[in-house]
C-alpha positions in Angstrom: 4.6 36.5 -33.3 2.7 34.3 -35.5 6.2 32.7 -36.3 7.7 32.5 -32.9 4.5 30.0 -31.7 4.9 28.0 -35.0 8.2 27.3 -33.9 7.3 26.6 -30.2 4.4 24.0 -32.0 6.9 22.3 -34.1 9.0 21.9 -31.1 6.5 20.2 -29.0 5.6 18.5 -32.0 9.3 16.9 -32.6 9.0 16.3 -28.8 6.2 14.5 -28.6 7.6 12.2 -32.3 10.3 11.5 -30.3 8.6 10.2 -26.8 6.1 8.4 -29.3 9.3 6.6 -30.6 10.8 5.9 -27.4 7.7 4.5 -26.2 7.3 2.1 -29.3 10.8 0.8 -29.3 10.3 -0.1 -25.7 7.6 -1.9 -26.1 8.7 -3.9 -29.6 11.2 -5.1 -27.9 9.1 -6.2 -25.2 6.5 -8.0 -27.8 9.4 -9.9 -28.9 10.4 -10.9 -25.7 6.6 -12.4 -25.1 5.8 -13.8 -28.8 10.0 -15.5 -28.7 8.8 -17.3 -24.9 4.7 -18.2 -26.0 6.6 -19.9 -29.3 9.0 -21.9 -27.2 5.8 -22.4 -24.7 4.1 -23.8 -27.9 6.7 -26.1 -28.5 7.5 -28.3 -25.5 2.9 -28.2 -25.0 3.1 -25.8 -22.8 2.0 -22.7 -24.3 -1.6 -22.7 -22.1 0.3 -23.0 -19.2 2.4 -19.9 -20.3 -0.7 -17.7 -20.7 -2.3 -18.7 -17.9 1.2 -18.0 -15.7 1.2 -14.6 -17.8 -2.3 -13.3 -17.2 -2.1 -14.0 -13.3 1.2 -11.8 -13.3 -0.3 -8.9 -14.7 -3.6 -9.4 -13.5 -1.9 -9.2 -10.3 0.0 -6.0 -11.2 -3.0 -4.5 -12.5 -5.2 -5.3 -9.5 -3.0 -4.0 -7.4 -2.1 -0.5 -9.4 -6.1 0.2 -9.4 -6.5 -1.4 -5.2 -3.3 1.4 -4.3 -5.1 4.6 -6.9 -8.8 4.2 -5.1 -7.2 4.1 -1.8 -5.2 6.9 -2.5 -7.8 8.6 -4.1 -10.2 8.5 -1.8 -7.9 9.3 1.3 -6.5 12.7 -1.5 -9.7 13.6 -2.0 -10.5 14.0 2.0 -7.8 15.9 2.2 -8.8 18.4 -0.9 -11.9 19.4 0.9 -9.0 21.7 3.0 -7.4 23.1 -0.4 -10.4 25.9 -0.7 -8.1 28.2 2.0 -5.5 27.9 -0.7 -5.2 31.2 -3.1 -3.6 31.5 -6.7 -2.2 34.7 -6.8 -2.0 36.6 -10.3 -0.5 40.1 -11.4 -2.6 42.1 -14.5 0.2 45.3 -15.1 -0.1 46.9 -11.5 -3.2 44.9 -10.5 -2.9 41.8 -8.5 -6.1 39.2 -8.0 -6.4 36.5 -5.3 -8.4 33.4 -6.8 -9.2 30.4 -5.0 -7.6 27.0 -6.2 -10.1 25.8 -8.8 -11.4 22.5 -7.9 -10.9 20.5 -10.6 -7.3 21.6 -10.2 -7.2 19.6 -7.2 -9.2 16.5 -7.9 -6.4 16.7 -11.3 -3.4 16.7 -8.6 -5.6 13.7 -6.1 -5.9 11.8 -9.6 -2.6 11.9 -10.8 -0.1 11.6 -7.7 -2.6 8.7 -6.9 -2.5 6.9 -10.7 1.6 7.6 -10.0 2.3 5.9 -7.1 -0.4 3.1 -7.6 1.4 2.3 -11.1 4.8 2.3 -9.0 3.3 0.4 -6.3 1.8 -2.4 -9.4 5.2 -2.6 -11.0 6.3 -4.0 -7.5 4.7 -6.2 -7.7 7.5 -9.6 -8.3 6.1 -12.8 -10.6 6.9 -15.0 -7.3 4.2 -13.6 -5.4 1.8 -13.6 -8.9 2.9 -17.3 -9.4 2.1 -18.4 -5.5 -1.2 -16.7 -5.7 -1.9 -19.1 -8.7 -0.3 -21.7 -7.1 -2.7 -21.0 -3.9 -6.2 -21.0 -5.8 -5.3 -24.2 -7.9 -3.5 -26.6 -4.7 -5.1 -29.1 -2.9 -5.0 -29.8 0.6 -2.2 -32.1 1.4 -4.3 -33.7 4.2 -1.1 -33.7 6.4 -1.7 -30.9 9.5 1.7 -29.6 11.7 1.4 -30.7 15.2 0.9 -27.4 16.7 -1.8 -25.0 15.4 -3.2 -27.7 13.1 -3.0 -25.8 9.6 -2.0 -27.8 6.6 0.8 -28.7 4.6 -0.1 -26.7 1.9 -0.9 -23.0 3.4 2.2 -22.8 4.2 4.1 -23.9 1.2 1.1 -21.6 -1.2 -0.6 -19.6 1.8 1.5 -18.1 3.7 4.0 -16.9 1.4 1.3 -14.6 -0.3 0.1 -13.4 2.7 2.7 -12.5 4.0 3.9 -10.6 0.7 -0.3 -8.9 1.0 0.2 -7.9 4.5 3.5 -5.9 4.2 2.0 -4.8 0.4 -0.7 -3.0 2.6 1.0 -1.7 6.1 3.2 -0.1 3.4 0.2 1.4 1.8 -1.7 2.7 4.7 1.9 4.7 5.8 2.0 6.3 2.8 -1.3 7.1 2.8 -0.8 8.7 6.4 2.1 10.4 5.3 0.6 12.4 2.4 -2.7 13.0 3.9 -0.4 14.0 6.7 1.3 16.3 4.3 -1.5 17.8 2.5 -3.4 18.7 6.2 0.2 20.3 7.0 0.2 22.5 3.3 -3.2 23.7 3.8 -2.9 24.3 7.6 -5.3 22.6 9.0 -2.8 20.9 10.7 -0.6 23.2 13.1 1.6 23.7 15.6 0.5 26.0 17.9 1.0 27.6 21.3 3.3 24.4 22.0 1.0 22.1 20.3 -0.7 20.2 18.0 -3.7 21.4 16.7 -6.3 20.2 13.4 -9.6 20.5 13.0 -12.4 17.5 13.4 -11.9 16.2 9.9 -8.7 16.3 10.5 -8.6 14.7 13.5 -10.8 12.2 12.6 -9.1 11.0 9.0 -5.9 10.7 10.5 -6.9 8.9 13.5 -8.6 6.4 11.2 -5.5 6.2 9.0 -3.7 5.6 12.6 -6.3 2.9 13.6 -6.2 0.7 10.3 -2.1 0.6 9.8 -2.4 -0.6 13.7 -5.3 -3.4 12.5 -3.0 -4.1 9.8 0.0 -4.7 12.4 -2.3 -7.1 14.6 -2.9 -9.2 11.5 1.1 -8.9 10.9 0.9 -10.6 14.8 -1.5 -13.2 14.1 0.5 -14.3 10.3 4.0 -14.6 12.8 3.0 -17.6 14.8 3.3 -20.1 11.6 5.8 -17.9 10.2 8.0 -19.1 13.4 6.7 -22.8 12.8 9.0 -22.1 9.6 11.9 -20.7 11.3 12.3 -21.7 14.3 14.3 -20.0 16.9 16.2 -23.5 19.1 20.1 -24.1 18.7 19.4 -26.1 15.7 19.0 -23.6 13.1 15.3 -23.6 11.5 13.8 -25.9 13.8 10.9 -25.2 16.5 12.0 -25.3 20.0 10.3 -25.8 23.3 10.6 -22.1 23.7 8.8 -21.5 20.6 6.0 -23.4 21.4 5.2 -22.5 25.0 6.2 -18.8 25.2 7.0 -17.6 21.4 3.0 -18.6 20.1 1.3 -17.6 23.3 2.7 -14.3 23.6 2.7 -13.8 20.0 -1.1 -13.8 20.2 -1.8 -12.0 23.3 0.6 -9.5 21.1 -1.5 -9.6 18.5 -4.7 -9.4 20.4 -3.7 -6.7 22.5 -2.2 -4.4 19.3 -6.1 -5.0 17.8 -7.9 -3.6 21.1 -5.8 -0.3 20.8 -6.6 0.1 17.3 -10.3 0.0 17.9 -9.6 1.9 21.1 -7.5 4.7 19.0 -9.9 4.8 16.6 -12.9 5.4 18.9 -10.9 8.3 20.5 -10.0 10.0 17.3 -14.0 9.8 15.8 -15.0 10.6 19.3 -12.9 13.4 20.1 -11.3 12.1 23.2 -8.0 11.6 24.1 -7.9 9.1 26.5 -9.2 5.4 24.7 -6.5 7.0 21.9 -3.3 7.4 24.2 -4.5 4.3 26.1 -4.8 2.3 22.4 -0.9 3.3 21.5 0.1 3.0 25.1 -1.1 -0.7 25.1 -0.2 -1.7 21.7 3.6 -0.1 22.9 3.7 -1.7 26.4 2.5 -5.5 24.2 5.4 -4.4 22.1 8.2 -4.4 24.9 7.3 -6.6 27.4 4.6 -9.1 25.4 7.3 -8.9 22.5 
């Protein structure tokens, strides 16, 4: 038995050693490339610019990773409170014992999943977005405004790309949180089908309702952000040019749609919190009608 344990330990040691060696090779290659780029930037007098850009790129990725990890972990911890009903069955000979799932298992699993998704989302931040954020913080106002919305042209050049990427990022995270939490509640039986209808506890209803409301509020912000984006693209017969219909109809329509969607988000959140179906369904209906008719 001791010989078998020694063999297992030896195999684990070899696997760990190979993994560490692989990580060192990958890290050494990345560090070598970074060192060469730093030397080249220093040789042309832009070493400070290089390191500032490097800090913004990796700082943006680290910040996104932290935000996503904390947001998902907070939501999964709420779902984790319903996991007490799950049991682990262990067999000792002819005796079978059912035990509750330990709390540290739930916390560790939620943290691991949140951290994994946080790293993935953080790595998805491109260098272009990080540079745009850097330019936005450093660029002065241009002093020239557009004749339709009255926004400084520097907003279109620097702020708008960052805001568009940020709101899209937030929408994806909100949708992911809703999906993961819904799956978690369905796994524990808190959310289930019964008598031809969806049955859930008060806590799950409030939680999922708030997530839906947050997603709809973010969608309202995205619709409002579409107004300056429309000025950049336009829909007239001349490609890239804003036409009369854009100014007279589409811009006001997008504002109305954004306001109705935000009002629908408030109604959904209120209905979910107070357990009132009418406000929640009304909020969803108003948002849907706004998308179909106003949009």
